[in-house]
N, C-alpha and C positions, 0 to 999 in steps of 0.2 A: 143086287145093290141098286140097279136102275129104278126099281119100284120105290125104294126108300128115298132116293134122291128126288124123284118126282113128287112123292108124298110130302117131302119137306118144303116144296114150293119152287122147285127148279125144273127147267126143261133141259134135255140133253141134245146137243147137236154134235154128231160125229162128223168130222171133216177128214176126208182122205186127201192128203197132199199129193201123193203119187203112188202108183201100184209098184209091185216088185220089179217090174221092168223099167221103172222110171217114167212111165207115161203119166201125165197129169191126171189126177183123180176126177171122176164124174160121180154123180149120185148113184148110177147103176153099178159102177165098179166098187164104190164104197159098200153097197149092199152085198155084192158078190163076195167081197173080201170077208165080211163078217159071216155070211152064210157058209163059206168054205172052211173057216177056221174057228168056229165057236168053242170047241173043246180045247184047242191048242192055246188060244189066247184068253179063255175064260170070260169072254164078254159076249153080249148079244146086242142086236139092234131091234129088239122087240119094242123098246121104248125110245122115244126121241126121233130125231131127224137125221138123215144121212145125206151129206152133200159132198161134192167134189171140188177141190181147189182149182181144177182146170176150168170150172164153170163159173167162177166168181166174176161178178160184173161190177165195175166196168173193166177191170184188169184181171185176167186169169193169173193165178199164182199169188194172190194177195196174202193168203195165210202162210204159205211157204216163205215168202219174202218178209214176213212181219218180224218184229223183234222178239216175239214170243216163241218162235220156232227155233229149237236148238237141235236140228238134225232129224227130228222125228215128229211127235205130236205134242199137243199141249191142251190144258184146261183153262177156260176162262169162266169166271162167275160174274155175271152182269145182271143186276136187278133190273127188271123191266121199268120200274118207276123212275130210276135215275139214269140208266144206261151207262153207268160208270163201272169200269172194271174194278171189281173188289178183290179178285184173286186171279193170278196167272201162274200156272205151274207147267212144267214141261215133262215129257215122257220120252224114254228111249235109252239107248245104250251109250251115246256119247257122254263124256264127262260134262258136268254142269247141269244135268237134268235132275228134277226133283223126284220124279217117279212116285207121286202120291198114290196111295191105295184108294179103292172105292170108299172105304170107311173114312179115310182122311178127307176126301172130297165131301162126303155126306156131312161130316162134322163142320166143315167150312160153310156149306150151304145152310145148315141149321143155325150157325152163329150169325150169318149175314141176315137171314130172315128174321132172327130175333133182335137185330139191330146192334149186334156186338161187333167188335173188331176181329178180323181174321186171326187165327192162332198159328197158322203156318206161314213161314216167311215167303 
């Protein structure tokens, strides 16, 4: 799915908020996470950028402390030309998460690139 999202005109940035031990994520620990569990989680980091929330500047933890984080991860679609957040969705097991599939995200990217309104709440 990553190739399709990039072909649709988006870039993927994988952010690791914290590792399984609760240690703030780094770019290296983000890569190690995906390298260790690609078949379990069904994702890869062959495309895009892998960053750690413990390395955000000027304040580490920016992503974890944002209103987009609902206990796990989230997706943001931000067109480069406007830098306006067009879609925010959250992932994980706590209630209140959207848990969009890769196909759902691809459809949103395609709609945004085509200048349409997002279809997912």
